[in-house]
Every structure is written in C-alpha cells, then in structure tokens.
N, C-alpha and C positions, 0 to 999 in steps of 0.2 A: 502761589497765588490762590488766594480764597474762592472757592466757588460761591455762585450766587445762591441766595436762599430760594429754593423752590417753592416755599410756602408763602412767599410774598408775591401773590399774583395780581395784585391790585395797584401796583406802582404807577401804571400808565393813567390812572384814573385820580391821581392824588389830589388834584384841584376840587373835584366833585366830593371826594372824601372829606377834605377839609371844611367844604361848606355844609356838608351834611352834619358834620361833627359840630359846627356853631349852631345849627338849626335844631338839632335832635339829640338830646342827652342819652337816649336810649341807644341810638346808633353810636354815639361816642363810646359808650360802656362796651357794646359788643364789638366795634372795631379795636378798641384797647385790647381787650381779651383775646381777640384773634391775633393781634400783634404779639402779645406776651406769650401765647401758646405756640405760635409758629416759630418764634425766636427760640424758646425752650427746646422745641422738636428739633430744630436745625442743629442747636448745641449738643443736644444728646446724640443725634445720628453722626456728628462729626467729632465727637470727643474720643480721646484716647484712653479715658479712665474706665471705670469698672463698667462692663457691659450691663445695659438695661435690658429686662425682659420685654420680649416681643409683644407680649399682651398690653403692657404698659404704652408702648410706642403706637401700637394699632389703636388703642383707645384715644390717644391725643391725635392721631391722624383722622379719627371719626368725628371727634370734637371740632377740629379744624374745619372739616368738610362741612359740618352743620353751620358753622359760623360764615364760611365762605357763601353758602346758599343764601344764608340771611342778608349778608352784606350784598350779594349780587341783586337780590330782589329790591333792596333799597336803592341801590344805584340804578336798576332799570326804570323804576318809578321815577326817581330824581331826574334822569334823562328825559323820560317821557313828558314829565312836568315842564322842564326846559323847553323842549320842542312845541308842546302845546302853548306855551306863553308867546314864543316868536311868532306863531302863525297868526 
C-alpha cells in the first residue's frame, strides 16, 4: 500500500485552489511549481534507486516550504474575500 504524499497539504482546499488558478496566473504557476516539487521530493524519498544527497533533499524541502507559505497566504486572502462578500 502506497503511503500518502505528506507534501500535499492543500488537498482539502482543492475547490478554492481551482478558483484561484482560474483567476490568477501567478498563483497557478506557483501552485504548479509546488505540485511538481512536492511530487519529485516524494519520489526521491521513496525511491529504491541511487541515494540522493541530504543537502539536495533539504533544499527541496525548503523550497516547498516557501511555496506552501505563499499558497497559504493566497488561500487566506481568498477565504477572507469570500467571507467579506457574503456579509
């Protein structure tokens, strides 16, 4: 049984992400980069092939963290705007 990708932390907000991707091309690029890096990181960590240097893995984890922060900021703003509109 394959373990869940721990780098995919935004799965529960997929509808908001899809809406943001339609509205904002920069968000779409950032989220796409996040998905690509998190998939690659998951594959590297779960690979049975050649070992990858820890420095490389740590750099990818750091980049993923920066992208997550940026995505979280967008999602918070998006959710705030939706709440403001409903009031």
